[in-house]
C-alpha angles and dihedrals in degrees: 000000000000119000091243090057091052091053092048090049092050093050092049092049091051091050090055095054111106114240095029094099111126095205106038113181118215131185107251131189118264115276114271119214122217130012125330111276102155105065095180091056091046093051090048089054091049089052086068088064094230125201117245089255091052089049091052090047095054098035104031094163096051114090108231116210115194127197109283095024116126114233139161115254102223114146115254123186098185101078091243098130125051124193103205132207115215132206125219090279090054094248121140112256101167143315138153144271113246 
């Protein structure tokens, strides 16, 4: 078999492997305006391990602070700013409101 054929075969086999999709679409909850008031609903959303973009899509009014971001440390009591913890796939696994 020619080298080009082997490369094509390899690429086709990788494309067929489940979980290798680069742009996986998931069903997300409807966007929620304002600050977080329902903590059980918020924790259920975090259990999905959302990406930062998914978080911003569902909670557009909550400021998302990622590791390495520079942010002021004023104290907020309205759940309007979330400091996220990320896993190795850069999905949100937890964090805290500050």
